[in-house]
Backbone as a ProteinNet text record, in pm:
[ID]
protein_1_A
[PRIMARY]
MLGLAHNELLALKGVCDNDHVPRIEELEADNRKLQLKITELEDSVDESQTKVNQAEKSKSRLSMELEDKSIELDRVKNDLSTMDKKQRKVDQMVSEWKSKFDLDTTKNKPWSGRYRRPVLML
[TERTIARY]
80.1	0	87.2	191.2	282.9	346.3	376.2	435.2	338	211.8	109.8	95	96.6	85.2	208.4	324.1	448.3	444.6	395.7	383.9	284.7	176.9	79	137.7	216.5	282.2	380.2	455.6	550.5	476.2	363.2	284.6	232.2	182.2	133.3	247.1	365	480.3	520.2	515.5	546.8	448.7	321	219.1	244.8	276.6	303.9	426.8	530.5	652.3	625.4	547.8	521.3	420.7	320.7	213.8	232.9	270	269.4	401.3	511.9	641.7	652.6	618.3	625.8	531.5	416.7	321.9	377.8	441.6	503.7	613.1	694.8	801.5	743.7	635.2	568.2	514.1	451.3	398.3	510.8	622.8	736.6	793.3	798.7	845.9	749.7	619.8	520.7	534.4	560.7	579.1	699.4	811.4	930.1	898.5	824	785.8	699.3	605	518.2	596.3	693.6	777.3	857.3	908.8	980.1	886.2	767	668.1	632.8	616.9	587.1	701.1	824.7	940.5	943.1	916.8	913.3	803.6	686.9	576.5	605.3	669.2	706.5	805.6	902.2	997.9	924.9	829.1	751	671.2	615	540	634.4	753.9	851.6	888.4	911.8	943.9	827	706.7	588.3	571.8	596.6	584.9	688.9	808.4	912.2	868.1	811.1	761.9	648.2	560	449.7	504.5	604.6	664.4	728.2	797.4	858.8	751.3	643.1	533.6	469.2	453.7	395.8	487.3	618.6	713.9	704.4	697.8	684.7	554.2	448.1	318.1	324.5	386.2	398.8	480.6	593.2	679.1	604.3	533.8	459.1	343.3	281	172.8	226.6	344.1	405.4	442.7	497.9	532.8	407.4	299.7	174.2	121.8	129	83.3	169.4	300.6	390.4	356.7	333.9	300.6	166.1	70.9	-60.2	-44.5	37.4	62.3	129.9	228.9	298.1	201.8	113.8	14.7	-76.9	-122.4	-207.8	-133.3	-6.4	73.7	87.3	115	129.5	-3.3	-113.6	-244.8	-270.3	-234.3	-252	-163.8	-39.5	51.3	-4.7	-56.2	-113.4	-233.1	-315.6	-432.1	-387.4	-286.9	-234.4	-177.3	-100.8	-42.3	-150.5	-255.1	-365.1	-434	-454.2	-515	-425.9	-296.3	-202.2	-204	-210.3	-214	-338.9	-451.9	-575.4	-564.7	-500.7	-481.7	-392.7	-283.7	-193.6	-267.3	-345.1	-422.7	-520.4	-581.2	-674.9	-601.9	-484.3	-405.6	-363.5	-319.3	-278.7	-397.5	-512.4	-632.5	-667.1	-658.6	-686.3	-585.9	-459.7	-357.3	-377.4	-413.1	-435.1	-553.1	-660	-776.4	-742.8	-662.9	-621.1	-534.3	-443.3	-356.2	-437.6	-531.2	-616.9	-699.2	-747.8	-825.9	-738.9	-616.2	-525.4	-487.9	-459.2	-422.7	-541.1	-660.8	-779.4	-800.6	-779.9	-796.2	-689.4	-569.8	-459.5	-454	-521.5	-515.4	-562.6	-674.1	-714.8	-615.9	-550.9	-456.3	-323.8	-297.9	-165.6	-141.1	-243.9	-227.7	-201.9	-252.1	-237.7	-97.6	-33.3	95.3	212.2	196.4	309.2	404.8	527.2	626.9	623.9	627.9	626.3	759.3	748.9	867.5	923.5	1045.7	1109.9	1164.5	1138.1	1188.3	1302.1	1403.1	1518.2	1552.7
-115.5	0	125.8	124.2	236.4	253.9	146.9	154.5	215.1	178.1	231.9	383.6	426.4	569	642.6	574.7	636.3	650.8	551.1	558.1	667.6	674.1	777.2	917.1	933.1	1060.1	1097.3	998.3	1022.7	1060.5	999.6	1032	1174.7	1213.6	1349.5	1450.7	1411.2	1499.8	1517.3	1416.5	1426.1	1515.7	1500.7	1585.2	1730.2	1754.1	1892.4	1947.8	1866.8	1914.8	1944.8	1863.6	1883.6	1996	2009.3	2105.8	2237.8	2229.6	2348.5	2425.7	2358.5	2427.7	2529.6	2495.1	2597.9	2715.1	2683.2	2790.2	2879.5	2819.9	2896.7	2987	2930.4	3009.8	3125.2	3096.3	3200.2	3310.6	3270.4	3368.1	3449	3384.7	3456.1	3557.4	3521.2	3613.4	3731.9	3701.8	3810.2	3900.6	3838.7	3915.9	4010	3961.9	4046.2	4161.6	4131.4	4236.1	4342.1	4296.6	4389.9	4472.4	4411.1	4484.8	4593.4	4560.5	4661.1	4775.3	4737.7	4837.8	4927.4	4868	4945.8	5043.5	4995.2	5081.2	5197.2	5167.3	5272.3	5374.4	5325	5415.1	5499.6	5440.4	5517.1	5627.6	5593.1	5694.5	5805.6	5764.9	5862.4	5953.1	5895	5973	6071.2	6026.5	6114.7	6231.7	6202.1	6307.8	6406	6349.9	6435.8	6522.5	6466.4	6542.5	6654.1	6625.2	6728.4	6841.4	6806.4	6908.3	6988.8	6923.2	6992.7	7091.3	7046.2	7134.5	7256.9	7234.2	7345.4	7440.1	7382.2	7464.9	7545.9	7486.9	7559.7	7673.4	7648.7	7754.5	7868.5	7832.5	7934.4	8010.8	7939.5	8003.6	8101.4	8058.9	8145.3	8269.6	8250.6	8362.8	8458.8	8403.2	8487.4	8559.7	8494.6	8559.4	8678.3	8659.9	8769.5	8883.7	8849.9	8952.4	9026.6	8951.8	9013.6	9108.5	9066.3	9153.3	9279.5	9263.5	9380.1	9474.5	9417.6	9500.6	9569.5	9502.3	9563.9	9681.8	9664.8	9773.9	9890.2	9858.2	9962.6	10034.1	9957.4	10017	10112.3	10071.5	10159.4	10288	10275.2	10392	10485.9	10428	10508.9	10576.3	10504.4	10564.4	10683.2	10666.8	10776.5	10895.3	10866.9	10973.5	11043.9	10966.4	11023.7	11112.4	11067	11146.2	11277.8	11270.3	11391.1	11486.6	11432.4	11515.7	11575.3	11499.7	11549.9	11667.4	11655	11765	11888.8	11869.1	11981.7	12045.6	11962.6	12014.9	12098.8	12053.3	12129.6	12264.4	12265.5	12391.2	12486.1	12431.1	12513.3	12566.5	12481.7	12525.5	12636.1	12622.1	12723.2	12855.2	12848.5	12969.4	13035.7	12955.5	13009	13076.3	13012.5	13069.8	13202.5	13207.8	13331.7	13439.5	13405	13502.2	13552.2	13461.5	13500.3	13596.7	13564.2	13652.8	13788.8	13792.9	13920.8	13996.9	13927.8	13991.8	14046.7	13964.4	14009.5	14130.7	14130.7	14241.7	14367.1	14349.2	14463.4	14519.5	14434.6	14484.2	14550.5	14501.8	14563.3	14701.1	14715.3	14843.6	14942.5	14895.6	14983.9	15016	14945.6	14966.8	15106.6	15154.6	15290.1	15396	15376.5	15472.9	15469.9	15363.7	15352	15457.6	15502.1	15603.3	15741.7	15772.8	15903.4	15927.5	15827.2	15844.1	15820.5	15855	15841.4	15956.2	15921.9	16028.4	16115.2	16242.8	16331	16320	16329.5	16322.2	16464.3	16481.3	16610.8	16633.7	16745.8	16775.8	16872.2	16837	16925	16986.2
0	0	0	73.3	75.4	-61.2	-127	-259.9	-359	-343.5	-432.1	-412.7	-289.5	-259.6	-311.3	-299.2	-347.6	-499.4	-569.2	-714.5	-757.5	-683.5	-713.5	-691.6	-587.5	-558.2	-668.6	-718.8	-828.1	-956	-979.6	-1098.9	-1090.4	-974.5	-957.2	-968.2	-915.5	-925	-1070.3	-1149.8	-1291.9	-1364.3	-1330.7	-1391.9	-1353.3	-1226.9	-1181	-1251.4	-1262.5	-1328.2	-1475	-1540	-1682.9	-1708.1	-1623.8	-1648.1	-1571.8	-1447.1	-1362.1	-1359.7	-1374.3	-1370.3	-1484.8	-1608.8	-1713.6	-1686.4	-1630	-1598	-1487.5	-1387.8	-1279.3	-1335.4	-1425.1	-1485.9	-1567.9	-1637.4	-1716.2	-1624.6	-1515.4	-1420.5	-1354.7	-1324.2	-1266.2	-1366.5	-1495.6	-1598.4	-1609.9	-1607.3	-1610.4	-1487.9	-1372.5	-1249.6	-1262	-1318.5	-1338.7	-1434	-1542.6	-1637	-1568.1	-1486.8	-1416	-1313.4	-1247.2	-1153.1	-1225.4	-1345.4	-1425.1	-1465.6	-1506.5	-1545.7	-1426.1	-1308.5	-1187.3	-1158.5	-1171.9	-1147.9	-1247.4	-1374.8	-1476.9	-1446.1	-1407.2	-1376.7	-1252.3	-1151.5	-1033	-1069.6	-1157.4	-1203.5	-1279.4	-1362.1	-1437.6	-1343.2	-1239.2	-1139.7	-1070.1	-1034.8	-970.8	-1062.7	-1190.8	-1286.7	-1299.9	-1307	-1318.4	-1193.9	-1079.1	-954.5	-950.5	-999.9	-1007.3	-1098.8	-1214.1	-1306.9	-1244.5	-1172.2	-1105.7	-1002.7	-925.5	-825.4	-891.5	-1003.7	-1075.7	-1129.2	-1180.7	-1233.6	-1121.2	-1004.4	-891.4	-846.8	-848.1	-813.2	-914.8	-1042.9	-1147.6	-1130.8	-1102.4	-1082.6	-966	-858	-740.8	-773.4	-842.7	-880.4	-972.5	-1071.4	-1165.4	-1096.7	-1001.1	-925.7	-847	-786.7	-712	-806.4	-923.3	-1021.3	-1068.4	-1091.8	-1134.9	-1028.4	-904.1	-795.4	-788	-801.9	-802.8	-917.2	-1035.5	-1151.6	-1132.7	-1069.3	-1043.4	-947.9	-845.7	-751.2	-823.2	-906.3	-982.4	-1077.9	-1142.3	-1232.6	-1157.3	-1039.8	-959.3	-922.6	-886.5	-851.7	-971.6	-1088.1	-1209.4	-1245.6	-1229.2	-1256.1	-1163.3	-1035.7	-940.6	-978.6	-1016	-1059.9	-1183.1	-1276.5	-1398.5	-1365.6	-1274.1	-1233.9	-1170.5	-1084.7	-1020.5	-1125	-1218.5	-1324.1	-1412.7	-1439.8	-1521.5	-1452	-1320.2	-1244.6	-1248.5	-1232.2	-1238.1	-1376.2	-1480.5	-1617	-1640.3	-1588.4	-1602.6	-1531	-1413.4	-1340.9	-1420.1	-1476.3	-1557.2	-1679.8	-1745.3	-1862.2	-1823.2	-1706.5	-1659.5	-1633.7	-1570.5	-1544.6	-1675.5	-1771.7	-1901.4	-1968.8	-1960.7	-2020.7	-1953.6	-1820.1	-1747.5	-1786.4	-1792.6	-1828.5	-1971.5	-2058.5	-2197.3	-2208.5	-2136.6	-2143.1	-2082.6	-1975.7	-1918.1	-2017.3	-2082.7	-2180.5	-2297.1	-2345.6	-2455.9	-2413.6	-2288.8	-2238.1	-2227	-2175.9	-2162.6	-2298.6	-2395.6	-2528.1	-2595.8	-2569.8	-2628	-2565.9	-2437.5	-2369.3	-2416.1	-2436.2	-2472.1	-2620.4	-2701.9	-2846.2	-2886	-2837.4	-2877.5	-2830.2	-2727.1	-2671.8	-2743.8	-2809.6	-2869.8	-2976.7	-3045	-3148.1	-3089.3	-2976.6	-2914.3	-2860.9	-2828.4	-2765	-2858	-2979.6	-3072.6	-3049.8	-3066.5	-3053.5	-3178.8	-3158	-3275.1	-3350.4	-3475.7	-3559.6	-3570.6	-3541.7	-3549.9	-3689	-3738.8	-3872.1	-3857.6	-3915.6	-3910	-4039.9
[MASK]
++++++++++++++++++++++++++++++++++++++++++++++++++++++++++++++++++++++++++++++++++++++++++++++++++++++++++++++++++++++++++

């Protein structure tokens, strides 16, 4: 009986060696391929994360620059408004002076003929 069980065990071992060992080797090869693929994908994720970090740094830097430029633009707009107000005041003063000058020349025009120097005849 022990011999029969031993023969049966050897037969099953032969079947396993013939049928299952190649399948095990195939599965182990697939496992190695998948491990390589996982490693490649992890490397790809690391590279992508590095690019994302760089993009976030650039975004932060550009946001700060944009804020600085917005502040500068507001300052320039305020300066322009102040200069525009000053220009209007100067234009108003020039207009007032011109009207005074025109008024003075109009008043003095009739008098200008009366005050001519006489020509001396020798």
